[in-house]
C-alpha positions as CSV (number, residue, x, y, z in Angstrom):
1,M,0.0,0.0,0.0
2,D,1.3,3.4,-1.0
3,T,1.5,5.7,2.1
4,R,2.8,8.7,0.3
5,P,0.4,11.7,0.5
6,T,-1.4,13.3,-2.5
7,E,-0.5,17.0,-2.4
8,H,-2.8,19.8,-3.3
9,V,-2.1,23.5,-3.2
10,S,-4.8,26.1,-3.5
11,R,-3.9,29.7,-4.3
12,S,-7.2,30.9,-5.6
13,G,-8.8,32.0,-2.4
14,G,-12.3,31.5,-3.9
15,E,-14.9,28.9,-3.3
16,R,-13.5,25.5,-4.1
17,K,-14.9,22.0,-4.3
18,F,-12.7,19.3,-2.7
19,P,-12.6,15.8,-3.9
20,K,-15.0,13.5,-2.0
21,I,-13.4,10.1,-2.0
22,L,-14.7,7.4,0.3
23,S,-12.6,6.8,3.4
24,M,-9.9,9.4,2.7
25,F,-8.3,11.5,5.4
26,Y,-6.6,14.9,5.0
27,S,-3.9,17.0,6.6
28,Y,-4.5,20.6,5.8
29,V,-3.2,24.1,6.3
30,L,-5.5,27.1,6.8
31,Y,-4.6,30.7,6.3
32,S,-6.2,33.8,7.7
33,K,-5.3,36.7,5.3
34,K,-6.7,39.2,7.6
35,F,-4.5,38.2,10.5
36,H,-1.6,36.5,8.6
37,R,-2.1,33.3,10.7
38,F,-1.7,29.7,9.8
39,Y,-3.5,26.7,11.3
40,K,-2.7,23.0,10.7
41,G,-5.1,20.2,11.2
42,H,-6.6,16.9,9.9
43,C,-10.1,15.8,9.0
44,Q,-12.1,13.5,6.8
45,D,-14.3,16.1,5.1
46,L,-12.4,19.2,4.0
47,E,-15.5,21.3,3.0
48,Q,-17.3,20.6,6.2
49,R,-14.2,21.3,8.3
50,L,-13.6,24.6,6.6
51,K,-17.3,25.6,7.3
52,E,-16.8,24.7,11.0
53,H,-13.7,26.9,11.2
54,N,-15.3,29.8,9.4
55,S,-18.6,29.6,11.4
56,G,-16.8,30.0,14.7
57,K,-17.4,26.5,16.0
58,I,-13.7,25.9,16.6
59,F,-12.4,27.8,19.6
60,S,-8.8,28.1,18.5
61,T,-9.6,29.5,15.1
62,K,-12.6,31.6,15.9
63,P,-10.8,34.9,16.5
64,F,-9.0,34.8,13.1
65,I,-12.0,34.2,10.8
66,P,-12.1,34.1,7.8
67,W,-9.9,31.1,6.8
68,E,-9.1,29.5,3.5
69,I,-7.5,26.1,2.8
70,I,-4.2,26.9,1.1
71,Y,-2.7,23.3,1.2
72,Y,-3.8,19.8,1.8
73,E,-2.7,16.2,1.4
74,S,-4.9,13.1,1.2
75,F,-4.2,9.8,3.0
76,E,-5.8,6.4,3.1
77,T,-5.5,6.2,6.9
78,L,-6.3,8.5,9.8
79,E,-3.0,7.6,11.4
80,N,-1.0,8.8,8.4
81,A,-3.0,12.1,8.3
82,V,-2.3,12.7,12.0
83,K,1.4,12.0,11.5
84,R,1.6,14.5,8.7
85,E,-0.2,17.2,10.7
86,K,2.3,16.7,13.5
87,Y,5.1,17.0,10.9
88,F,3.7,20.3,9.6
89,K,3.9,21.6,13.2
90,T,7.7,20.9,13.5
91,A,10.4,23.3,12.3
92,T,11.2,21.0,9.4
93,G,7.6,20.8,8.5
94,R,7.2,24.6,8.6
95,R,10.2,24.9,6.3
96,Y,8.7,22.4,3.9
97,L,5.4,24.2,3.8
98,K,7.2,27.5,3.2
99,K,8.8,26.0,0.1
100,V,5.5,24.6,-1.4
101,I,3.2,27.5,-0.4
102,S,4.0,31.0,-1.5
103,I,2.0,33.6,0.3
């Protein structure tokens, strides 16, 4: 089984439809243009999770609304998505994201 992530970068900032594939998990990076803040997380439904962040349901992201998904990777297992999220939060992971995301 291939455990490498599928990478996706969004630079549009507009409304975007994300692929709905059964049993896929995602690690993602949100960006708040208004506050120049980043947030890293994981989920199973990107569209629903973005709605939750932008509706104020998530305590840690509520003060920095609006958010947009600027990067995500898809995985076949929750375990791999969580590992990748944790990697994004390390110094090495932040350097990697800086290379692939130009803001």
